TORGUSE-603683 format. One record per residue (C-alpha): y, x negated, z; residue in one letter; residue number from 1. Coordinates in nm, 3 decimals. Example, Ala and Ser with C-alpha at 12.3 -4.5 7.8 and 13.67 -1.06 7.14 Angstrom:
2
(rec (-0.450,-1.230,0.780),"A",1),
(rec (-0.106,-1.367,0.714),"S",2),
//
This chain:
412
(rec (1.579,2.111,0.501),"M",1),
(rec (1.449,2.037,0.851),"K",2),
(rec (1.102,2.113,0.914),"I",3),
(rec (0.894,2.087,1.231),"G",4),
(rec (0.522,2.054,1.229),"Y",5),
(rec (0.326,2.166,1.528),"I",6),
(rec (-0.024,1.990,1.534),"L",7),
(rec (-0.298,1.965,1.763),"L",8),
(rec (-0.311,1.589,1.736),"Q",9),
(rec (-0.138,1.344,1.502),"F",10),
(rec (-0.219,1.116,1.331),"P",11),
(rec (-0.596,1.205,1.264),"V",12),
(rec (-0.795,0.970,1.034),"V",13),
(rec (-0.978,1.247,0.868),"S",14),
(rec (-0.676,1.454,0.795),"E",15),
(rec (-0.536,1.267,0.510),"T",16),
(rec (-0.402,1.581,0.355),"F",17),
(rec (-0.143,1.631,0.653),"I",18),
(rec (-0.028,1.294,0.602),"I",19),
(rec (0.008,1.334,0.236),"N",20),
(rec (0.195,1.638,0.284),"E",21),
(rec (0.435,1.491,0.514),"L",22),
(rec (0.491,1.188,0.306),"A",23),
(rec (0.566,1.390,-0.005),"E",24),
(rec (0.824,1.613,0.181),"L",25),
(rec (0.979,1.299,0.292),"T",26),
(rec (0.987,1.170,-0.067),"N",27),
(rec (1.174,1.500,-0.161),"E",28),
(rec (1.443,1.409,0.107),"G",29),
(rec (1.342,1.670,0.380),"H",30),
(rec (1.356,1.588,0.750),"E",31),
(rec (1.027,1.611,0.912),"I",32),
(rec (0.950,1.615,1.278),"Y",33),
(rec (0.593,1.619,1.412),"V",34),
(rec (0.519,1.780,1.767),"F",35),
(rec (0.162,1.684,1.852),"S",36),
(rec (0.004,1.863,2.143),"L",37),
(rec (-0.240,1.570,2.214),"L",38),
(rec (-0.216,1.196,2.172),"H",39),
(rec (-0.440,1.043,1.902),"P",40),
(rec (-0.800,0.920,2.013),"K",41),
(rec (-0.783,0.637,1.789),"K",42),
(rec (-0.525,0.376,1.674),"Q",43),
(rec (-0.654,0.363,1.319),"F",44),
(rec (-0.412,0.502,1.065),"V",45),
(rec (-0.329,0.536,0.710),"H",46),
(rec (-0.075,0.309,0.540),"T",47),
(rec (0.159,0.633,0.474),"E",48),
(rec (0.192,0.671,0.829),"V",49),
(rec (0.368,0.339,0.874),"T",50),
(rec (0.526,0.345,0.527),"E",51),
(rec (0.708,0.674,0.590),"Y",52),
(rec (0.797,0.608,0.954),"G",53),
(rec (0.591,0.921,1.077),"L",54),
(rec (0.506,0.803,1.419),"L",55),
(rec (0.891,0.754,1.485),"E",56),
(rec (0.945,1.113,1.392),"R",57),
(rec (0.621,1.229,1.626),"T",58),
(rec (0.691,1.383,1.955),"Y",59),
(rec (0.408,1.418,2.211),"Y",60),
(rec (0.366,1.648,2.484),"L",61),
(rec (0.407,1.511,2.847),"P",62),
(rec (0.081,1.429,3.005),"G",63),
(rec (-0.143,1.697,3.170),"Y",64),
(rec (0.042,1.674,3.506),"I",65),
(rec (0.385,1.706,3.358),"G",66),
(rec (0.255,2.008,3.149),"L",67),
(rec (0.103,2.184,3.466),"S",68),
(rec (0.441,2.161,3.618),"L",69),
(rec (0.570,2.372,3.351),"N",70),
(rec (0.356,2.650,3.463),"L",71),
(rec (0.565,2.709,3.772),"L",72),
(rec (0.817,2.851,3.529),"R",73),
(rec (0.800,3.224,3.537),"R",74),
(rec (0.837,3.247,3.178),"Q",75),
(rec (0.496,3.084,3.127),"A",76),
(rec (0.281,3.330,3.330),"W",77),
(rec (0.227,3.614,3.080),"P",78),
(rec (0.086,3.377,2.829),"L",79),
(rec (-0.215,3.318,3.075),"L",80),
(rec (-0.335,3.650,3.005),"F",81),
(rec (-0.243,3.685,2.656),"S",82),
(rec (-0.543,3.834,2.429),"D",83),
(rec (-0.375,3.673,2.118),"A",84),
(rec (-0.508,3.323,2.169),"I",85),
(rec (-0.840,3.205,2.010),"E",86),
(rec (-0.945,2.847,2.117),"V",87),
(rec (-1.143,2.642,1.850),"K",88),
(rec (-1.394,2.493,1.928),"P",89),
(rec (-1.482,2.800,2.176),"A",90),
(rec (-1.418,2.627,2.500),"K",91),
(rec (-1.293,2.764,2.829),"S",92),
(rec (-1.027,3.055,2.735),"K",93),
(rec (-0.852,2.985,3.079),"L",94),
(rec (-0.814,2.619,3.006),"L",95),
(rec (-0.676,2.680,2.651),"G",96),
(rec (-0.445,2.952,2.797),"S",97),
(rec (-0.322,2.710,3.068),"L",98),
(rec (-0.256,2.426,2.804),"F",99),
(rec (-0.111,2.661,2.542),"S",100),
(rec (0.125,2.835,2.813),"A",101),
(rec (0.259,2.495,2.916),"A",102),
(rec (0.294,2.366,2.556),"A",103),
(rec (0.487,2.685,2.462),"I",104),
(rec (0.732,2.661,2.745),"D",105),
(rec (0.804,2.293,2.681),"H",106),
(rec (0.841,2.297,2.298),"L",107),
(rec (1.059,2.633,2.335),"S",108),
(rec (1.295,2.424,2.536),"R",109),
(rec (1.275,2.089,2.318),"V",110),
(rec (1.267,2.220,1.959),"I",111),
(rec (1.602,2.384,1.961),"P",112),
(rec (1.769,2.061,1.992),"H",113),
(rec (1.631,1.946,1.650),"F",114),
(rec (1.805,2.247,1.462),"N",115),
(rec (1.510,2.313,1.264),"L",116),
(rec (1.491,2.553,0.979),"D",117),
(rec (1.114,2.629,0.991),"V",118),
(rec (0.815,2.565,1.180),"L",119),
(rec (0.472,2.484,1.027),"H",120),
(rec (0.101,2.419,1.150),"T",121),
(rec (-0.220,2.332,1.010),"H",122),
(rec (-0.559,2.510,1.117),"F",123),
(rec (-0.570,2.842,1.267),"Y",124),
(rec (-0.635,2.870,1.635),"G",125),
(rec (-0.466,2.723,1.925),"L",126),
(rec (-0.187,2.543,1.718),"T",127),
(rec (-0.116,2.875,1.530),"T",128),
(rec (-0.086,3.057,1.859),"F",129),
(rec (0.162,2.793,1.987),"V",130),
(rec (0.352,2.791,1.682),"A",131),
(rec (0.393,3.191,1.679),"M",132),
(rec (0.506,3.199,2.035),"Q",133),
(rec (0.755,2.918,1.990),"V",134),
(rec (0.902,3.094,1.679),"S",135),
(rec (0.944,3.403,1.844),"Q",136),
(rec (1.102,3.265,2.150),"R",137),
(rec (1.350,3.048,1.956),"I",138),
(rec (1.410,3.266,1.669),"G",139),
(rec (1.302,3.066,1.379),"I",140),
(rec (1.004,3.153,1.117),"P",141),
(rec (0.686,2.992,1.100),"F",142),
(rec (0.420,2.946,0.849),"T",143),
(rec (0.050,2.818,0.897),"S",144),
(rec (-0.197,2.654,0.668),"T",145),
(rec (-0.566,2.786,0.726),"F",146),
(rec (-0.851,2.523,0.610),"H",147),
(rec (-1.232,2.578,0.671),"A",148),
(rec (-1.380,2.511,1.031),"F",149),
(rec (-1.099,2.706,1.181),"D",150),
(rec (-1.159,3.015,0.973),"I",151),
(rec (-1.523,3.013,0.907),"F",152),
(rec (-1.685,2.948,1.246),"T",153),
(rec (-1.728,3.279,1.443),"K",154),
(rec (-1.381,3.391,1.393),"P",155),
(rec (-1.202,3.691,1.594),"N",156),
(rec (-1.085,3.906,1.309),"A",157),
(rec (-0.847,4.091,1.500),"E",158),
(rec (-0.658,3.800,1.670),"V",159),
(rec (-0.665,3.630,1.322),"M",160),
(rec (-0.484,3.945,1.171),"R",161),
(rec (-0.245,3.930,1.460),"R",162),
(rec (-0.154,3.573,1.392),"H",163),
(rec (-0.133,3.628,1.026),"M",164),
(rec (0.108,3.923,1.090),"E",165),
(rec (0.325,3.720,1.301),"A",166),
(rec (0.355,3.428,1.014),"A",167),
(rec (0.620,3.446,0.760),"A",168),
(rec (0.350,3.331,0.525),"K",169),
(rec (-0.011,3.218,0.563),"V",170),
(rec (-0.110,2.932,0.327),"I",171),
(rec (-0.462,2.846,0.238),"T",172),
(rec (-0.626,2.589,0.022),"I",173),
(rec (-0.850,2.802,-0.216),"S",174),
(rec (-0.881,3.102,-0.399),"G",175),
(rec (-1.213,3.145,-0.222),"Y",176),
(rec (-1.033,3.119,0.141),"N",177),
(rec (-0.770,3.375,0.033),"K",178),
(rec (-1.046,3.640,-0.060),"D",179),
(rec (-1.224,3.566,0.265),"Y",180),
(rec (-0.917,3.608,0.480),"L",181),
(rec (-0.831,3.949,0.306),"Q",182),
(rec (-1.152,4.079,0.338),"K",183),
(rec (-1.207,3.965,0.715),"L",184),
(rec (-0.860,4.065,0.853),"T",185),
(rec (-0.743,4.344,0.593),"G",186),
(rec (-0.412,4.157,0.542),"I",187),
(rec (-0.254,4.219,0.208),"G",188),
(rec (-0.290,3.956,-0.063),"A",189),
(rec (0.086,3.899,-0.073),"N",190),
(rec (0.080,3.751,0.281),"K",191),
(rec (-0.118,3.453,0.176),"T",192),
(rec (-0.069,3.204,-0.082),"Q",193),
(rec (-0.289,2.936,-0.208),"V",194),
(rec (-0.143,2.584,-0.199),"I",195),
(rec (-0.384,2.294,-0.248),"R",196),
(rec (-0.452,1.987,0.010),"A",197),
(rec (-0.412,1.715,-0.222),"C",198),
(rec (-0.434,1.319,-0.256),"P",199),
(rec (-0.140,1.107,-0.317),"I",200),
(rec (-0.189,1.048,-0.691),"L",201),
(rec (-0.038,0.708,-0.736),"D",202),
(rec (-0.252,0.588,-0.466),"K",203),
(rec (-0.558,0.652,-0.660),"F",204),
(rec (-0.495,0.677,-1.022),"K",205),
(rec (-0.489,0.302,-1.094),"N",206),
(rec (-0.804,0.232,-0.912),"V",207),
(rec (-1.029,0.218,-1.218),"Q",208),
(rec (-0.866,0.082,-1.538),"T",209),
(rec (-0.938,0.222,-1.882),"E",210),
(rec (-1.265,0.086,-2.012),"G",211),
(rec (-1.437,-0.013,-1.707),"E",212),
(rec (-1.784,0.121,-1.742),"S",213),
(rec (-1.914,0.144,-1.359),"R",214),
(rec (-2.254,0.025,-1.471),"S",215),
(rec (-2.364,-0.071,-1.113),"G",216),
(rec (-2.604,0.104,-0.885),"L",217),
(rec (-2.378,0.214,-0.615),"I",218),
(rec (-2.346,0.570,-0.469),"I",219),
(rec (-2.056,0.626,-0.239),"L",220),
(rec (-1.992,0.918,0.020),"T",221),
(rec (-1.648,0.926,0.213),"V",222),
(rec (-1.694,1.193,0.475),"A",223),
(rec (-1.699,1.261,0.850),"R",224),
(rec (-2.060,1.242,0.967),"L",225),
(rec (-2.084,1.620,1.044),"V",226),
(rec (-2.362,1.859,0.941),"E",227),
(rec (-2.156,2.054,0.684),"K",228),
(rec (-2.084,1.744,0.468),"K",229),
(rec (-2.467,1.713,0.389),"G",230),
(rec (-2.505,1.345,0.403),"V",231),
(rec (-2.868,1.408,0.517),"K",232),
(rec (-2.953,1.528,0.169),"Y",233),
(rec (-2.791,1.238,0.012),"G",234),
(rec (-3.018,1.019,0.224),"I",235),
(rec (-3.329,1.224,0.144),"L",236),
(rec (-3.233,1.208,-0.223),"A",237),
(rec (-3.226,0.821,-0.189),"M",238),
(rec (-3.578,0.837,-0.057),"A",239),
(rec (-3.690,0.979,-0.409),"E",240),
(rec (-3.460,0.757,-0.618),"L",241),
(rec (-3.573,0.413,-0.485),"V",242),
(rec (-3.900,0.461,-0.626),"K",243),
(rec (-3.756,0.423,-0.982),"E",244),
(rec (-3.423,0.233,-0.866),"Y",245),
(rec (-3.521,-0.002,-0.597),"P",246),
(rec (-3.196,-0.193,-0.595),"H",247),
(rec (-2.989,0.136,-0.569),"L",248),
(rec (-2.711,0.126,-0.280),"C",249),
(rec (-2.570,0.434,-0.086),"Y",250),
(rec (-2.265,0.327,0.108),"R",251),
(rec (-2.123,0.576,0.340),"I",252),
(rec (-1.768,0.544,0.481),"I",253),
(rec (-1.691,0.765,0.795),"G",254),
(rec (-1.801,0.831,1.145),"D",255),
(rec (-1.896,1.116,1.358),"G",256),
(rec (-2.143,1.296,1.582),"P",257),
(rec (-2.444,1.288,1.349),"Q",258),
(rec (-2.422,0.915,1.291),"R",259),
(rec (-2.721,0.814,1.523),"D",260),
(rec (-2.915,1.095,1.362),"E",261),
(rec (-2.854,0.969,1.033),"L",262),
(rec (-2.940,0.623,1.131),"L",263),
(rec (-3.269,0.743,1.251),"A",264),
(rec (-3.324,0.926,0.939),"L",265),
(rec (-3.269,0.611,0.721),"V",266),
(rec (-3.504,0.405,0.961),"K",267),
(rec (-3.769,0.668,0.937),"S",268),
(rec (-3.756,0.654,0.559),"L",269),
(rec (-3.744,0.276,0.549),"Q",270),
(rec (-3.416,0.274,0.360),"L",271),
(rec (-3.237,0.020,0.566),"E",272),
(rec (-3.189,-0.228,0.255),"N",273),
(rec (-3.058,0.081,0.043),"N",274),
(rec (-2.824,0.269,0.286),"V",275),
(rec (-2.527,0.129,0.468),"K",276),
(rec (-2.305,0.290,0.693),"F",277),
(rec (-1.961,0.136,0.675),"L",278),
(rec (-1.775,0.335,0.960),"G",279),
(rec (-1.417,0.411,0.937),"Q",280),
(rec (-1.235,0.231,0.659),"A",281),
(rec (-0.901,0.116,0.595),"T",282),
(rec (-0.705,0.222,0.283),"D",283),
(rec (-0.761,-0.110,0.107),"M",284),
(rec (-1.140,-0.091,0.190),"T",285),
(rec (-1.151,0.258,0.067),"L",286),
(rec (-0.979,0.162,-0.274),"L",287),
(rec (-1.205,-0.132,-0.314),"A",288),
(rec (-1.520,0.076,-0.237),"E",289),
(rec (-1.401,0.337,-0.519),"L",290),
(rec (-1.345,0.040,-0.750),"R",291),
(rec (-1.724,-0.047,-0.741),"S",292),
(rec (-1.888,0.290,-0.700),"A",293),
(rec (-2.091,0.417,-0.977),"T",294),
(rec (-2.026,0.764,-0.866),"M",295),
(rec (-1.908,0.955,-0.548),"V",296),
(rec (-2.143,1.190,-0.370),"L",297),
(rec (-2.075,1.500,-0.125),"L",298),
(rec (-2.365,1.729,-0.090),"P",299),
(rec (-2.177,2.012,0.113),"C",300),
(rec (-2.372,2.259,0.309),"V",301),
(rec (-2.291,2.587,0.490),"Q",302),
(rec (-2.424,2.546,0.852),"T",303),
(rec (-2.584,2.818,1.070),"E",304),
(rec (-2.245,2.893,1.260),"N",305),
(rec (-2.085,2.957,0.913),"G",306),
(rec (-1.896,2.625,0.908),"D",307),
(rec (-1.847,2.510,0.557),"Q",308),
(rec (-1.605,2.279,0.384),"D",309),
(rec (-1.295,2.405,0.187),"G",310),
(rec (-1.233,2.166,-0.107),"I",311),
(rec (-1.262,1.822,0.016),"P",312),
(rec (-0.980,1.584,-0.062),"V",313),
(rec (-1.216,1.298,-0.063),"T",314),
(rec (-1.362,1.439,-0.402),"L",315),
(rec (-1.017,1.470,-0.525),"M",316),
(rec (-0.935,1.111,-0.435),"E",317),
(rec (-1.260,1.001,-0.633),"A",318),
(rec (-1.167,1.217,-0.932),"M",319),
(rec (-0.819,1.082,-0.950),"C",320),
(rec (-0.956,0.719,-0.958),"S",321),
(rec (-1.179,0.838,-1.264),"K",322),
(rec (-1.483,0.809,-1.042),"T",323),
(rec (-1.755,1.071,-1.161),"P",324),
(rec (-1.843,1.305,-0.858),"V",325),
(rec (-2.147,1.509,-0.744),"I",326),
(rec (-2.114,1.791,-0.525),"S",327),
(rec (-2.253,2.152,-0.448),"T",328),
(rec (-2.134,2.499,-0.512),"N",329),
(rec (-2.013,2.580,-0.168),"V",330),
(rec (-1.691,2.751,-0.080),"S",331),
(rec (-1.397,2.651,-0.293),"G",332),
(rec (-1.559,2.343,-0.455),"I",333),
(rec (-1.632,2.514,-0.795),"P",334),
(rec (-1.252,2.556,-0.817),"E",335),
(rec (-1.225,2.174,-0.818),"L",336),
(rec (-1.537,2.090,-1.026),"I",337),
(rec (-1.681,2.298,-1.306),"E",338),
(rec (-2.045,2.190,-1.338),"D",339),
(rec (-2.070,1.957,-1.656),"G",340),
(rec (-1.701,1.931,-1.702),"K",341),
(rec (-1.530,1.738,-1.403),"Q",342),
(rec (-1.841,1.638,-1.228),"G",343),
(rec (-2.187,1.800,-1.142),"L",344),
(rec (-2.259,2.068,-0.894),"L",345),
(rec (-2.608,2.150,-0.763),"V",346),
(rec (-2.738,2.402,-0.508),"E",347),
(rec (-2.657,2.290,-0.123),"P",348),
(rec (-2.988,2.158,0.047),"E",349),
(rec (-3.168,2.108,-0.276),"N",350),
(rec (-3.267,1.732,-0.263),"T",351),
(rec (-3.444,1.746,-0.601),"L",352),
(rec (-3.147,1.880,-0.796),"Q",353),
(rec (-2.925,1.608,-0.623),"L",354),
(rec (-3.170,1.342,-0.713),"A",355),
(rec (-3.183,1.468,-1.070),"N",356),
(rec (-2.794,1.474,-1.088),"A",357),
(rec (-2.749,1.131,-0.948),"I",358),
(rec (-3.036,1.021,-1.217),"K",359),
(rec (-2.834,1.186,-1.483),"A",360),
(rec (-2.525,0.967,-1.407),"L",361),
(rec (-2.726,0.647,-1.345),"L",362),
(rec (-2.867,0.675,-1.693),"N",363),
(rec (-2.562,0.786,-1.908),"D",364),
(rec (-2.261,0.573,-1.911),"A",365),
(rec (-2.089,0.802,-2.150),"E",366),
(rec (-2.126,1.088,-1.915),"L",367),
(rec (-2.005,0.905,-1.634),"R",368),
(rec (-1.680,0.822,-1.847),"T",369),
(rec (-1.637,1.157,-1.986),"R",370),
(rec (-1.661,1.340,-1.628),"L",371),
(rec (-1.447,1.045,-1.484),"G",372),
(rec (-1.152,1.114,-1.722),"K",373),
(rec (-1.181,1.496,-1.694),"A",374),
(rec (-1.175,1.504,-1.333),"G",375),
(rec (-0.869,1.264,-1.322),"S",376),
(rec (-0.687,1.529,-1.575),"N",377),
(rec (-0.795,1.805,-1.347),"K",378),
(rec (-0.628,1.663,-1.042),"I",379),
(rec (-0.315,1.558,-1.235),"E",380),
(rec (-0.278,1.918,-1.358),"K",381),
(rec (-0.406,2.143,-1.074),"E",382),
(rec (-0.433,1.937,-0.789),"F",383),
(rec (-0.100,1.757,-0.778),"N",384),
(rec (0.055,1.697,-0.450),"I",385),
(rec (0.417,1.705,-0.608),"R",386),
(rec (0.349,2.040,-0.735),"I",387),
(rec (0.177,2.190,-0.423),"E",388),
(rec (0.455,2.052,-0.204),"V",389),
(rec (0.724,2.213,-0.420),"H",390),
(rec (0.552,2.552,-0.362),"K",391),
(rec (0.591,2.499,0.005),"L",392),
(rec (0.938,2.416,-0.024),"I",393),
(rec (1.007,2.736,-0.227),"E",394),
(rec (0.825,2.956,0.051),"I",395),
(rec (1.037,2.791,0.327),"W",396),
(rec (1.366,2.804,0.132),"T",397),
(rec (1.308,3.179,0.059),"A",398),
(rec (1.250,3.216,0.444),"M",399),
(rec (1.552,3.018,0.540),"V",400),
(rec (1.760,3.235,0.287),"N",401),
(rec (1.609,3.579,0.404),"S",402),
(rec (1.770,3.797,0.662),"S",403),
(rec (1.430,3.953,0.713),"N",404),
(rec (1.288,3.734,0.963),"F",405),
(rec (1.268,3.904,1.303),"T",406),
(rec (1.050,3.873,1.604),"D",407),
(rec (0.790,4.091,1.446),"T",408),
(rec (0.587,4.165,1.745),"C",409),
(rec (0.544,4.065,2.091),"S",410),
(rec (0.220,3.918,2.153),"L",411),
(rec (0.258,3.815,2.512),"Q",412),
//
């Protein structure tokens, strides 16, 4: 099967789930082509991007000057006034409309040369709008995977409903999300299917060998430094824990807009010797950090604007490596972790509960081992990328074999 991915930007270091999906589809023998609306901001890439030659199959739109010339084509004009576009984050709608109109016109002329069977995109918003319009113009079906920020942050329910109706199928990453989308838009449950975003099992399952006790004093967080990841609460918990565990170390992999704020918090609490910010890490560094970590912490929260995590892949990676995890009962996380079975869950923003959960793992090697093994089994059985990608393939195969795909509506 020939599958075209329309993405806002590729590759993105924090979007490992997309890279993993593309890698597994390639393993299954499918031809993958990526159409990236923007060039990546950073050169840092995961090893799978190189290993599977994904950049060689990625096509970037012309620069802004080249795209603006496409607006001279009469076919692009109606899109400038479409009410079916929702740009996230909410910036100038005119700017988003100008960009998307040019992108749609360009891709509608380029993509037919690839003889694709289906189009797919990740994240509701501009990319879904572009995929929808290209799909209708060139007559091949599209699907879209909805995640977290894209659907939780001040969504326009009517626009979202129209995007969902135009898609052959909407994919989302959790049962929580599926229920939310159905209530928000009124779209029937049969339109949406849960397919998990997953880690590559072979990459993480041999990180920790049987019998290793993880007896150190190292807490690890792997996350973008944004509010919904709740890193602030991990630091606040450390302020309590170092009174009893003065050599406890909290190591944080990742970068983002909260970095300076979090650094200031660490300084104000005099935790510079206990909390270390490692920045973006290579795959080898991540695996090494997981190997030495006593536990992985991700104290997610819901922000004032409604943003919250889906089911973080970094938790799955830790669980796959038999590293015990602590998180919160936000969004779809309880679908991944049952408190006391595959990890520990606490209430969001509850520093005392968080500190107590960390202390419980620090003091109980048997508990760490039991949760680590159970977490690994959960990933193998229920968050297995091979199984989830097969679900995608089944959807696309049914679409290609169906004679029911038509241009369901004109949203121009």
